C-alpha positions in Angstrom: 0.0 0.0 0.0 1.5 3.4 -1.0 1.0 6.8 0.2 -0.9 7.7 -3.0 -3.5 5.2 -2.1 -4.0 6.2 1.5 -4.0 10.0 1.0 -6.5 10.3 -1.9 -9.6 11.0 0.5 -10.5 12.8 3.6 -10.3 9.7 5.8 -7.1 10.8 7.7 -5.9 12.3 10.9 -4.7 15.6 9.6 -7.1 17.7 11.6 -6.5 16.1 14.9 -2.5 16.3 14.4 -2.8 19.9 13.5 -4.9 20.6 16.5 -2.4 18.7 18.8 0.3 20.8 17.1 -1.6 24.0 18.0 -1.8 22.9 21.6 1.9 22.4 21.5 2.5 25.8 20.5 0.6 27.1 23.4 2.4 24.8 25.7 5.8 25.9 24.3 4.9 29.5 24.6 3.7 29.1 28.3 7.2 28.3 29.2 8.7 31.1 26.9 6.4 33.8 28.4 6.0 32.6 32.0 8.8 34.7 33.4 9.9 32.0 35.8 13.7 31.5 35.5 13.4 27.8 36.4 10.8 27.2 33.7 12.3 25.5 30.7 10.3 23.8 27.9 10.2 20.1 28.8 11.1 19.1 25.3 14.1 21.3 25.3 15.1 20.1 28.6 14.9 16.5 27.3 16.7 17.1 24.0 18.6 20.3 24.3 18.0 20.9 20.6 14.1 21.6 20.0 11.0 22.9 21.9 7.4 22.0 21.9 6.6 25.2 19.9 9.5 24.6 17.2 8.4 21.0 16.7 4.8 22.1 16.3 5.8 24.6 13.7 7.7 21.9 11.7 4.5 19.6 11.8 2.5 22.5 10.5 4.8 23.3 7.6 5.4 19.6 6.6 1.7 19.1 6.1 1.3 22.5 4.5 4.0 21.5 2.0 2.3 18.2 1.1 -1.1 20.0 0.7 0.1 23.1 -1.1 2.0 20.9 -3.6 -1.1 18.8 -4.1 -3.0 22.0 -4.9 -0.6 23.3 -7.4 -0.5 19.9 -9.2 -4.1 20.3 -9.9 -3.0 22.8 -12.6 -4.6 25.8 -10.9 -3.7 29.3 -12.4 -1.7 31.8 -10.5 -4.8 34.0 -9.8 -6.7 31.0 -8.3 -3.7 29.9 -6.3 -3.1 33.4 -4.7 -6.8 33.7 -3.9 -7.1 30.5 -2.3 -4.0 31.0 -0.1 -5.1 34.7 0.8 -8.7 33.5 1.6 -7.3 30.9 3.9 -5.0 33.1 5.8 -5.7 36.8 5.5 -9.3 37.3 6.8 -8.7 35.5 10.2 -5.3 37.2 10.5 -7.0 40.6 9.7 -9.6 40.1 12.4 -7.3 39.2 15.1 -4.9 42.0 14.3 -7.6 44.5 14.2 -9.1 43.4 17.6 -5.7 43.3 19.2 -5.1 46.9 18.1 -8.4 48.6 18.8 -9.9 46.3 21.6 -7.3 44.6 23.5 -4.8 47.4 23.1 -7.1 50.1 24.0 -8.3 48.2 27.1 -5.0 47.5 28.6 -2.5 50.0 27.4 -0.7 52.1 30.0 -1.0 55.1 27.5 -4.0 57.4 27.5 -6.5 57.0 24.9 -5.5 60.0 22.9 -1.8 59.0 23.2 -2.6 55.4 22.1 -4.7 56.5 19.0 -2.3 59.2 18.0 0.9 57.0 18.2 2.1 55.9 14.8 3.2 52.6 16.2 -0.3 51.7 16.8 -1.2 51.9 13.1 2.0 50.2 12.1 0.8 47.0 14.0 -1.9 46.8 11.4 0.8 46.0 8.8 0.8 42.5 10.3 -2.3 41.9 8.0 0.1 42.1 5.0 2.1 39.0 6.4 5.3 40.5 5.1 5.7 43.3 7.7 5.5 41.9 11.1 5.3 44.3 13.9 5.1 42.7 17.4 4.7 45.6 19.9 1.8 48.0 20.6 2.3 51.1 22.6 2.0 50.6 26.4 0.8 47.1 25.8 2.3 44.1 28.1 5.1 46.3 29.2 5.1 45.0 32.7 5.2 41.3 31.5 8.7 40.0 32.5 9.0 38.1 29.3 8.6 41.0 27.0 5.9 43.1 25.4 5.2 41.2 22.1 1.6 41.1 21.5 1.5 38.2 19.1 4.9 36.3 18.6 3.5 33.7 16.5 3.0 35.8 13.5 6.6 35.3 12.4 5.7 32.0 10.8 3.1 33.4 8.2 5.7 35.3 6.3 8.0 32.3 6.1 4.9 30.2 5.0 4.0 32.6 2.3 7.5 32.6 1.0 7.3 28.8 0.9 4.0 29.0 -1.0 5.7 31.2 -3.7 8.5 28.9 -4.0 6.3 25.8 -4.2 4.4 27.5 -7.1 7.6 28.7 -8.8 9.0 25.0 -8.8 5.9 23.6 -10.1 5.7 26.2 -12.9 9.2 25.4 -14.1 8.8 21.7 -13.8 11.1 21.1 -10.8 8.4 19.6 -8.7 7.7 16.9 -11.2 8.8 13.3 -10.6 11.3 13.4 -13.4 13.1 16.5 -12.3 12.4 16.9 -8.5 15.0 14.2 -7.6 17.9 16.3 -9.0 17.0 19.3 -6.5 17.0 17.0 -3.3 20.9 16.4 -2.9 21.8 20.1 -3.2 19.0 21.0 -0.9 20.0 18.6 1.7 23.5 19.8 1.4 22.7 23.4 1.8 20.2 22.7 4.4 22.5 20.7 6.7 25.4 23.2 6.2 23.2 26.1 7.2 21.9 24.3 10.2 25.3 23.2 11.6 27.7 25.9 10.4 25.9 29.2 9.3 22.9 29.3 11.6 24.1 27.3 14.6 24.2 30.5 16.7 21.0 32.2 15.6 17.9 30.2 16.9 15.4 32.4 15.2 16.9 31.8 11.8 17.4 28.1 12.5 13.7 27.9 13.5 12.6 29.4 10.1 15.1 27.2 8.2 13.7 24.1 9.9 10.2 25.0 9.0 11.2 25.7 5.3 13.0 22.2 5.4 9.9 20.5 6.6 7.9 22.3 4.0 10.0 21.0 1.2 9.9 17.5 2.7 6.2 17.7 2.5 6.4 18.7 -1.2 8.7 15.7 -1.9 6.5 13.4 -0.2 3.5 14.4 -2.3 5.5 14.3 -5.6 6.8 10.8 -4.9 3.6 9.7 -3.0 3.1 6.6 -5.5 6.5 5.2 -4.5 6.2 5.7 -0.7 5.0 2.6 1.1 2.9 2.7 4.2 4.8 0.0 6.4 4.7 -0.4 10.1 8.3 -1.6 10.3 9.4 1.5 8.4 7.8 3.9 10.9 9.5 2.0 13.8 12.9 2.2 12.0 12.2 6.0 11.5 11.2 6.3 15.3 14.7 4.7 16.2 16.4 6.9 13.9 14.9 10.0 15.3 15.7 8.9 18.8 19.3 8.2 17.8 19.7 11.6 16.0 18.5 13.3 19.2 20.8 11.2 21.5 23.9 12.1 19.4 22.8 15.8 18.9 22.1 15.5 15.2 18.4 16.5 15.6 18.3 18.3 12.3 19.3 15.2 10.4 16.5 13.1 12.1 14.0 16.0 11.5 14.4 15.8 7.8 15.1 12.2 7.2 13.0 10.6 9.9 10.2 12.7 11.3 8.4 13.2 7.8 7.7 9.5 7.5 6.4 9.3 11.0 4.1 12.1 10.6 2.8 10.5 7.2 2.2 7.3 9.0 0.3 9.0 11.7 -1.9 11.1 9.3 -2.6 8.3 6.8 -1.2 4.9 7.8 -3.0 4.0 11.0 -6.0 1.7 11.1 -8.0 4.0 13.4 -8.7 7.3 11.7 -10.1 10.4 13.5 -11.5 11.9 10.2 -14.5 13.2 12.0 -12.4 15.5 14.2 -12.8 19.0 13.0 -14.7 18.1 10.1 -17.4 20.6 10.8 -15.0 23.4 12.3 -11.2 23.1 11.7 -10.0 25.5 14.5 -6.2 24.8 14.6 -5.3 28.0 12.6 -7.7 30.1 14.6 -6.1 28.9 17.9 -2.7 29.5 16.5 -3.5 33.2 15.9 -5.4 33.9 19.0 -3.4 31.9 21.8 -0.3 34.2 22.1 -2.2 37.4 22.9 -4.6 35.6 25.3 -1.5 34.1 27.2 0.0 37.5 27.4 -3.1 39.0 28.8 -3.4 36.3 31.5 0.2 36.9 32.4 -0.3 40.5 32.8 -3.3 39.9 34.9 -1.2 37.7 37.1 1.3 40.5 37.7 3.6 39.7 34.8 4.7 36.2 35.5 3.0 32.9 36.4 3.3 29.1 36.3 3.6 27.8 32.8 1.0 25.1 33.4 -1.6 27.4 35.1 -1.2 29.6 32.0 -1.8 26.6 29.7 -4.9 25.5 31.4 -6.4 29.0 31.4 -5.4 29.8 28.0 -6.6 26.4 26.3 -10.5 26.8 26.6 -10.2 30.6 25.8 -8.0 29.8 22.6 -10.4 27.1 21.5 -13.4 29.2 21.8 -11.7 32.1 19.8 -10.7 29.6 17.2 -14.2 28.4 16.9 -15.6 31.9 16.6 -13.1 32.7 14.0 -14.1 29.6 11.9 -17.9 30.2 12.3 -17.9 34.1 11.8 -15.0 34.4 9.3 -13.6 31.3 7.7 -16.7 29.5 6.8 -18.7 32.4 5.3 -15.8 33.4 3.3 -15.0 29.9 2.1 -18.6 29.5 1.0 -18.7 32.7 -0.9 -15.2 32.1 -2.4 -16.5 28.8 -3.8 -19.5 30.3 -5.5 -17.5 33.0 -7.1 -14.9 30.4 -8.5 -17.8 28.4 -10.3 -18.4 31.7 -12.1 -14.6 32.1 -13.4 -13.7 31.3 -16.8 -12.0 27.9 -17.0 -8.7 29.4 -17.8 -8.5 30.7 -14.4 -9.4 27.6 -12.5 
């Protein structure tokens, strides 16, 4: 049985895996934002090489690469491709950015209302809607939090993801994501990736996090391109699990990340006998959780005096983030998706 056979319908575990990844992001940020000196992300404490948040981002990017490559191989035009991506990401992002600026910001800023609304930095925060101009601070907001005043530190990934979308489309357009040619790009990519991880970017964690995300996105693309040749095998997933553990033990995590983790994720998503395909079928809220959780966490920490227990923050944030993610799905994502699909039917066939 090949990956092509098990991934051609909606009977999979993608939604629940992405939901778990969103919870991992919240947990990772709980330790990052808690302000307690002794609080270290448990996964980082165990491995010394990655955290729950970083691993979760890699999971998101891997499946994004798989699904985006699937989308472009349907032969969609550039206009259709861009509209699909923007409809998926921009509206919910815009709602969260605007609410953070004019509801949350106004409510908790230490500035006067006039000072806040006349400060140019307030309006620069709205540039987050464009994805490519991230701005993390609002005037007088979260300034008492020990961990820093970033309103939504999660937004850095969207710029990287959009860049990956563009690269994916370009590679498809010039034929370098097709079976016959894609294999020639794999060796130079791996060489450049590992050189960057262990030589160039070893001392810059933020750049390394972005590089890992891009690497996993590319792996997702490759898995889709060669899906017909990838067997779904229990022994292979066990071997990859052992390989992943060894790579962590010998401090070669980035090798295991690209060579072992993708197959484990593919098996969990498509190869298990039990499928949770009904999970999130009516409301896929992982993206909404991802957008909302960070400002919720920062607000809770502010209310607790600027620092608090990571686990207490997690258990308070979780239901609030799920609720906000559900609201975004119901009030923003679903209505726009329905409208978008109706408009697509009316488009000339050359744009489909």
